[in-house]
C-alpha positions, 0 to 999 in steps of 0.5 A, a space after each residue: 833220838 835227837 840232838 838234845 837228848 845226845 847231848 844230854 847223854 854225853 854230858 851225863 857220861 862225862 859228869 857222872 852225876 844227874 844233879 851237876 849235869 842238870 846244872 850244866 845242861 840249865 835243865 831240871 833233874 827230872 828233866 834230864 832223867 827223862 831223856 836218859 830214859 828215853 835213849 835207853 828206851 829207843 835203844 832198847 839198851 842200859 847206858 848207865 848204872 846207877 848207884 849211890 856215887 852217880 852214875 856210871 857207864 855201862 859197857 855199852 854206854 862206853 861203846 855208844 859214847 864216841 859214837 855219840 860225841 861224833 855226831 855232836 861233833 858233826 851238828 857243830 861243824 854244820 852249825 858253824 857252816 850254816 852260820 857262814 851263809 849270812 850276808 854279813 858273817 864274821 868269825 869269832 875266836 875266844 880265847 881264855 889265857 891264864 897268867 903264867 902263859 908267857 906274855 911274849 909267846 901270847 903276842 906272837 900267838 895273837 899276831 899270828 892268829 890275826 896274820 891268817 885271819 886278819 877279819 877274824 874277830 878276836 876275843 881274849 879273856 883272862 882268868 884262873 885255870 879253873 874259871 877258864 876250864 868252866 868257860 870252856 865247858 860252857 861254850 863260852 871259849 872256843 879253848 884256853 890255857 889251862 895249868 895242871 892236869 886235866 881230868 874232865 872227860 869231855 875235854 880234850 888237851 894239848 900240851 905245851 910246856 912245863 911251868 916252872 915255880 920258885 919259891 920267894 921271899 923278902 931279901 931281908 928275910 931270907 937269911 932268917 927262913 933259910 937257917 930254919 928250912 922247912 920249919 921257918 916256912 910255917 912261921 910265914 903267912 903265904 901269899 897264894 892264889 884262890 881255889 880256882 888257880 890251878 896252882 893252888 892244889 899243887 901248893 897245898 900238896 907241897 905243904 903236905 909233903 914239906 909238913 908245913 902248916 902256914 900261920 896266915 893264907 893271903 889270898 891274892 889273884 894278880 902275880 905282880 902284886 904277889 910279887 910286890 908283897 913278898 918284897 914288902 916282907 908281907 909273906 913268902 909265895 910260890 910264882 912262876 920262875 920267870 917272873 920271879 927272875 924278871 922280878 929279881 933282875 929288875 932290882 925288886 928286893 927278894 930272894 929265891 929260894 932255890 931249896 923249893 921249886 915246883 913243876 906243872 904242865 901248861 895245856 891248851 884245852 877244848 871242848 870235845 864237841 869243838 873238835 870240828 870248829 873252824 875257829 878252834 882249829 885256827 886257834 889251835 894251828 896257831 898255838 902249834 906254831 908259836 910253841 914249837 918255836 921254843 918247845 917241842 910238843 910232847 907226845 904229838 899235838 892232840 891228846 885226848 884226855 881219858 
């Protein structure tokens, strides 16, 4: 049993589907299946139950998974240590950000990272929550910010704070919309982010809850443009409350409809295999420091997703 087989086992266990696991591993489905069979043969135990819905762990597989994950963590730790032996070694940290994260906190976070390690090469990438999640799973990021519940078994999650969302409309449309709530919202165009954003799914839940069927949907992935479009009367939108309030304070012609608000959890996510990674450890420690200044962390800093 080697590293490749252990990695294949954990990916299949986390995803529960051979085809999707093969795509994640950049292998053929028969190759993934063969590696699973090889592990089961060497251990003389059945690790998966195969059914029409995919692959689920047996009791033995459930017991074996955390041990396999621990070995992968140690392998990654050794790999990181070996790289430091190079003559011109430079530490790298890849961090994924999403727009709902408070820019002031991100600035303090960047300053804290560079204060603790002035020589580190920090790469900050922006994206939607779904994009950040996929980059973390693909090992393109050490970790990143994520909006909404984290359900992928291979990820660990650190709760940071609740992000509050407000519904906004153009100031000159506010009275007509408020007089006909909630039916009037169905007559409006809704400006929303694409499906990879953390807020999209919850907006759809909001529509179902209030029996709203938007007459038109406009997809826009840039928050400031969404606010500008709302101010011009193009449609309504659900945006982070701090952005809505900042726009209103600056004199933008919009109205915040206080009847409708949403709250979504903001978390920092990272791959289980990277638990012992020094760059990840630096990112987590700095995030803990910055967010602890404003928000008490719930249930401790580290939280594993089951």
